C-alpha positions as CSV (number, residue, x, y, z in Angstrom):
1,M,23.1,138.7,134.7
2,A,22.7,135.8,132.7
3,T,20.4,133.5,134.0
4,K,22.2,130.2,134.8
5,Q,20.7,127.0,133.4
6,A,20.3,125.9,137.7
7,D,17.6,128.9,138.3
8,V,15.3,128.2,134.8
9,K,12.2,126.3,136.1
10,F,8.6,124.3,134.1
11,T,5.4,123.8,134.5
12,K,3.9,120.6,134.7
13,E,3.0,120.3,131.0
14,Q,6.3,121.6,129.7
15,F,7.7,118.9,131.6
16,L,5.5,116.1,130.0
17,N,5.5,117.7,126.7
18,A,9.7,118.0,126.5
19,K,11.4,117.0,123.4
20,E,13.2,115.0,125.5
21,P,11.6,114.3,128.2
22,I,13.4,113.2,131.9
23,G,12.1,109.7,131.6
24,S,8.6,108.1,132.2
25,L,5.5,110.7,131.4
26,D,3.5,108.5,133.7
27,A,5.5,109.2,136.7
28,L,6.1,112.7,135.9
29,Y,2.8,113.3,135.6
30,V,2.3,111.1,139.2
31,V,5.2,113.2,140.3
32,L,4.8,116.5,139.5
33,E,2.3,119.7,140.5
34,D,-0.4,121.1,138.9
35,G,0.6,125.3,138.4
36,K,3.6,123.8,140.1
37,E,7.2,125.3,138.7
38,Y,10.7,123.3,139.3
39,T,14.6,123.5,137.4
40,K,15.9,120.0,135.8
41,E,17.1,118.8,139.9
42,E,13.9,119.3,140.7
43,A,12.0,117.5,139.1
44,E,14.2,114.1,138.6
45,K,15.0,113.7,142.1
46,L,11.7,114.0,142.6
47,L,11.5,111.5,140.1
48,N,13.3,109.4,141.0
49,D,12.8,109.0,143.8
50,F,9.1,108.0,143.7
51,L,10.9,105.1,141.4
52,N,13.1,104.0,144.2
53,R,10.6,104.3,147.5
54,K,10.2,101.0,148.9
55,V,6.4,98.8,148.1
56,V,5.5,98.2,151.1
57,K,2.8,95.3,151.8
């Protein structure tokens, strides 16, 4: 059985060291947890949620 690309998980370090990062490395560093693995879609959602959050004064 072939692994679906959506099922492949990566660590925070792998996202930060990727040839083609999915977004801002600084933001990825903040939103991804050490020791946890994420699919590309999960990491992109966390990144987008972080970048699009409302700032409260």
